[in-house]
C-alpha positions in Angstrom: 11.8 -0.2 -10.2 9.6 0.7 -7.2 6.3 0.9 -8.9 4.6 -0.5 -12.0 3.0 2.6 -13.5 0.2 2.2 -16.1 0.5 4.4 -19.2 -2.7 6.2 -18.1 -1.3 7.1 -14.7 2.0 8.2 -16.2 0.1 10.4 -18.6 -1.8 12.0 -15.7 1.5 12.6 -13.9 2.9 14.2 -17.0 -0.1 16.6 -17.2 0.0 17.7 -13.5 -0.7 16.5 -10.0 -2.0 13.0 -9.3 -4.6 12.5 -6.6 -3.8 10.3 -3.6 -6.4 7.6 -4.6 -4.7 7.0 -7.9 -1.3 6.9 -6.3 -2.5 4.5 -3.6 -4.0 2.2 -6.2 -0.6 2.1 -8.0 1.1 1.3 -4.7 -1.4 -1.4 -3.8 -1.1 -3.1 -7.2 2.7 -2.7 -7.5 3.7 -3.7 -3.9 1.0 -6.3 -2.9 2.9 -7.8 0.0 3.9 -4.5 1.5 0.3 -3.2 1.1 -1.0 -6.3 2.8 1.3 -5.8 5.8 0.3 -2.1 6.2 -3.4 -2.6 5.5 -3.4 -5.5 8.0 -1.9 -3.3 10.6 -4.5 -0.6 9.9 -7.3 -3.2 10.3 -5.9 -4.4 13.6 -5.5 -0.8 14.8 -9.1 0.0 13.9 -10.4 -3.1 15.7 -8.3 -2.6 18.9 -7.5 0.2 21.3 -3.7 0.0 21.3 -1.7 3.1 20.4 0.0 1.2 17.6 0.1 -2.1 15.8 3.4 -3.6 14.7 4.3 -6.4 12.3 6.6 -9.1 13.8 6.6 -11.6 10.9 9.6 -11.6 8.6 8.8 -11.5 4.9 8.7 -14.9 3.2 11.4 -14.0 0.7 13.6 -11.3 -0.8 11.0 -10.0 -3.2 8.6 -9.3 -0.3 11.4 -7.8 1.8 12.2 -5.5 -1.1 8.6 -4.4 -1.4 8.6 -3.3 2.3 11.9 -1.5 1.9 10.7 0.3 -1.3 7.4 1.4 0.3 9.0 2.7 3.5 12.1 4.2 1.9 10.0 6.4 -0.4 8.9 9.7 1.2 6.1 10.0 -1.4 4.8 6.5 -0.9 5.1 6.6 2.8 3.3 10.0 3.1 0.5 8.8 0.7 0.0 5.6 2.8 -0.1 7.7 6.0 -2.7 10.0 4.6 -4.7 7.1 3.3 -4.9 5.4 6.7 -4.8 8.5 8.8 -1.9 7.0 10.8 1.8 7.4 11.1 4.3 4.7 9.9 7.5 3.7 11.5 10.1 1.2 10.5 12.9 -0.6 12.4 14.2 -3.3 10.1 13.3 -5.5 7.2 10.0 -6.4 8.7 9.3 -4.5 11.9 6.8 -2.0 10.5 4.4 -0.2 12.8 1.3 2.0 12.3 0.6 4.6 15.0 -2.8 6.2 15.8 -3.0 10.0 15.9 -1.8 11.3 19.2 0.4 8.3 20.0 3.5 10.6 20.1 5.2 9.0 23.1 4.7 5.4 21.7 6.1 6.6 18.4 9.1 8.3 20.1 9.8 5.1 22.0 9.5 2.8 18.9 11.8 5.1 16.9 14.4 5.6 19.7 17.9 4.3 19.5 17.2 2.0 22.4 14.3 0.3 20.7 16.3 0.0 17.5 19.2 -1.7 19.4 16.9 -4.0 21.3 15.2 -5.1 18.0 18.5 -6.5 16.6 19.3 -10.1 16.2 22.0 -12.1 14.3 19.3 -13.5 11.9 18.5 -10.0 10.7 22.0 -8.8 10.1 21.5 -8.9 6.3 17.9 -7.9 6.1 
């Protein structure tokens, strides 16, 4: 299961649309490792002037790796996180997550290019 949904939030969803803040709270509580990675990137982006910030540290275990994969593989979760931070997410492998500032289109295009994907491969990450 991707998220741990409270009975109250499930009831809200059954009644109609759920606001982004409630969805973000569910993501943050359900996927704490993934949230810490992305929110840490957002903090670094806010403090610095780079076009993007990227995580280079592999997850400490399979549970944490799974959290990142679930967050980034879900269109709904990914879009909610992008709206929340006002930045665009990109993902290359089990841990290389990046958060791009608005207008960083060329940096995003380079990060998501086949060349960048190929250069980011290593034997240790073959099963990630």
